[in-house]
C-alpha positions in Angstrom: -21.0 -57.8 52.6 -24.3 -58.2 54.3 -25.5 -60.7 51.6 -22.4 -62.8 52.0 -22.9 -62.9 55.8 -26.5 -63.8 55.3 -25.6 -66.6 53.0 -23.1 -67.9 55.4 -25.6 -67.8 58.2 -28.1 -69.8 56.1 -25.5 -72.4 55.1 -24.5 -73.5 58.6 -25.9 -76.9 58.1 -22.9 -77.5 55.7 -20.3 -77.0 58.4 -19.8 -80.8 59.1 -19.1 -81.3 55.4 -16.5 -78.6 55.1 -13.5 -81.0 54.6 -15.4 -82.9 51.9 -16.5 -79.8 50.1 -12.9 -78.5 50.1 -11.4 -81.6 48.8 -13.9 -82.3 46.1 -14.8 -78.8 44.9 -12.0 -76.7 46.3 -10.3 -76.1 42.9 -13.4 -75.3 41.2 -14.4 -72.8 43.9 -11.0 -71.2 43.7 -11.1 -70.9 40.0 -14.6 -69.4 40.1 -13.6 -66.9 42.8 -10.5 -65.9 40.7 -12.6 -65.5 37.5 -15.2 -63.5 39.4 -12.5 -61.2 40.9 -10.8 -60.7 37.4 -14.2 -59.9 35.7 -15.2 -57.4 38.4 -11.8 -55.8 38.3 -11.9 -55.5 34.6 -15.4 -54.1 34.7 -14.5 -51.5 37.3 -11.3 -50.6 35.5 -13.2 -50.1 32.2 -16.0 -48.0 33.8 -13.6 -45.8 35.8 -11.4 -45.2 32.7 -14.5 -44.2 30.7 -15.8 -41.9 33.5 -12.4 -40.3 34.1 -11.9 -39.5 30.4 -15.4 -38.0 29.9 -15.2 -34.3 28.9 -11.4 -34.3 29.1 -11.1 -31.3 26.8 -13.4 -29.2 28.9 -11.6 -30.1 32.1 -8.2 -29.3 30.6 -9.5 -25.9 29.4 -10.8 -25.2 32.9 -7.5 -26.2 34.5 -5.6 -24.0 31.9 -7.8 -21.0 32.9 -7.2 -21.5 36.6 -3.5 -21.8 36.0 -3.5 -18.6 33.9 -5.3 -16.8 36.7 -2.9 -18.1 39.3 0.2 -16.9 37.4 -1.3 -13.5 36.3 
């Protein structure tokens, strides 16, 4: 977030050209942002799935032991 704000601060000289940039490059910028979002979402989803399934058997055994103690 800080990097984005710093980039916006550095690009203030482009402010008068905002309508021109939107009309000429708006679709390309939108497609780039959508592709970036999808790739980041897929990467985070993949990593979180791999991390959450790590040592699943050991976690399940631990949970079963806790449930057995609670019911006993």
